[in-house]
C-alpha positions as CSV (number, residue, x, y, z in Angstrom):
1,M,-14.3,5.6,7.1
2,D,-17.5,6.7,8.5
3,K,-17.4,9.9,10.8
4,K,-19.5,8.1,12.7
5,K,-17.0,5.3,13.4
6,I,-14.1,7.8,14.3
7,L,-13.7,8.5,18.1
8,T,-12.7,11.8,19.6
9,R,-9.8,11.7,22.4
10,S,-12.6,11.9,25.2
11,E,-14.4,8.8,23.6
12,F,-11.8,6.9,23.2
13,K,-10.7,7.3,26.8
14,V,-14.2,6.2,27.9
15,M,-13.6,3.1,25.4
16,H,-10.0,2.3,26.4
17,I,-11.2,1.9,30.0
18,L,-14.0,-0.4,29.0
19,W,-11.5,-2.3,26.7
20,T,-9.4,-2.8,29.8
21,L,-11.8,-3.8,32.5
22,P,-11.8,-7.3,33.3
23,T,-15.8,-7.7,33.4
24,K,-15.4,-5.7,29.8
25,G,-18.9,-3.5,30.9
26,A,-19.4,-1.3,33.4
27,F,-22.0,1.3,34.8
28,T,-20.9,4.9,34.8
29,S,-20.1,4.9,38.1
30,D,-17.5,2.2,37.7
31,I,-16.0,4.0,34.2
32,L,-15.7,7.0,36.7
33,A,-13.7,5.4,39.3
34,K,-11.0,4.5,36.8
35,Y,-10.2,7.8,35.7
36,E,-7.1,9.6,36.5
37,T,-7.7,13.3,37.6
38,P,-9.3,15.1,36.3
39,K,-12.2,13.4,36.1
40,P,-15.0,14.4,33.9
41,A,-18.3,15.2,35.7
42,Y,-20.5,12.5,35.7
43,T,-22.9,14.0,33.2
44,T,-20.4,14.5,30.9
45,L,-19.2,10.8,31.3
46,A,-23.1,10.0,30.8
47,T,-22.8,12.1,27.5
48,F,-20.0,10.4,26.2
49,L,-21.6,6.9,26.9
50,K,-24.8,7.7,25.1
51,I,-22.9,9.0,21.9
52,L,-20.7,6.0,21.8
53,A,-24.0,3.9,22.0
54,N,-25.3,6.1,19.1
55,K,-22.3,5.5,17.0
56,G,-22.3,1.6,17.7
57,F,-19.5,1.3,20.1
58,V,-21.4,0.3,23.1
59,K,-24.3,-2.1,23.6
60,V,-26.7,-0.4,26.9
61,L,-28.0,-2.9,29.0
62,K,-30.7,-1.7,31.9
63,V,-30.1,-3.5,35.3
64,G,-32.9,-2.5,37.4
65,S,-32.7,1.5,37.3
66,M,-29.1,1.7,36.2
67,L,-27.5,1.7,32.8
68,Y,-24.6,-1.1,32.4
69,Y,-22.3,-0.5,29.1
70,V,-20.7,-3.4,26.9
71,P,-18.3,-2.4,24.5
72,I,-19.4,-4.3,21.2
73,V,-16.6,-3.1,19.0
74,S,-13.0,-4.1,20.4
75,L,-9.7,-2.3,20.7
76,E,-8.3,-4.6,17.8
77,E,-11.1,-3.9,15.4
78,Y,-11.3,-0.5,16.1
79,T,-7.3,-0.1,15.8
80,E,-7.6,-2.3,12.3
81,T,-10.1,-0.1,11.0
82,T,-8.6,3.1,11.8
83,L,-5.0,2.7,10.8
84,G,-6.3,0.8,7.7
85,N,-8.3,3.7,6.8
86,A,-5.0,6.1,7.5
87,K,-3.2,4.1,5.4
88,D,-5.7,4.1,2.3
89,V,-6.3,8.1,2.9
90,Y,-3.0,9.5,3.7
91,F,-0.4,6.6,1.9
92,N,-2.7,5.8,-0.9
93,G,-3.0,2.5,0.3
94,S,0.6,1.7,0.8
95,F,2.0,0.1,3.5
96,T,5.5,0.7,2.5
97,S,4.8,4.7,2.0
98,L,3.4,4.6,5.6
99,I,6.6,2.9,7.3
100,H,8.7,5.2,5.2
101,F,6.6,8.6,7.1
102,F,7.0,7.0,10.2
103,A,10.6,5.8,9.7
104,K,11.7,9.3,8.7
105,R,10.1,11.0,11.7
106,E,10.5,8.8,14.6
107,S,14.2,8.0,16.3
108,L,14.2,4.5,16.0
109,S,17.0,2.9,18.4
110,E,18.8,0.3,16.4
111,E,17.1,-2.4,18.7
112,E,13.7,-1.2,17.8
113,L,14.4,-1.0,14.1
114,N,15.9,-4.9,14.2
115,E,12.4,-5.5,16.0
116,A,10.7,-4.0,13.5
117,I,12.7,-6.1,10.7
118,S,12.1,-9.3,12.4
119,I,8.3,-8.7,12.7
120,L,8.1,-8.0,9.0
121,Q,10.3,-11.0,8.2
122,A,8.1,-13.2,10.4
123,Q,5.4,-12.2,8.2
124,K,6.6,-13.5,5.1
125,K,6.9,-17.0,6.4
C-alpha cells in the first residue's frame, strides 16, 4: 500500500469522526466538538485535515470563508485496503494464515468461535 494511503492514529481519529457524522461532512469546529478530552488544539486539527486532503481522504469545500471537509474514502474502502495489504504483506496473501495468527493470540469464547465458524460457512454458500 502506498504510504500516503496509510492513516496515523490521529488521522484515523479525524476520519472516524467524519465517517460517523450523519452529515458525512463537517467544519473544523464541528469535528473538534466530537472529540472526547483531551481535544487537540484547533490548529492541530486543521493540520490533520490538510494532511488528509493531501492524502486524498477528504475533499475540501469552501463555504464562505470557512472550509468544509467531506470524506471521499469510506471506512469500508479503507478497512478493505488496509487489511488486504496486511494479509498480503504479513501472511503472504493467505487468509488461513491470518486467521491462524489471530486465533492463536486471542482468547475466543466458544460463542465467538462458533460465530466465526458460522460466518465462514455462510461464505461458502
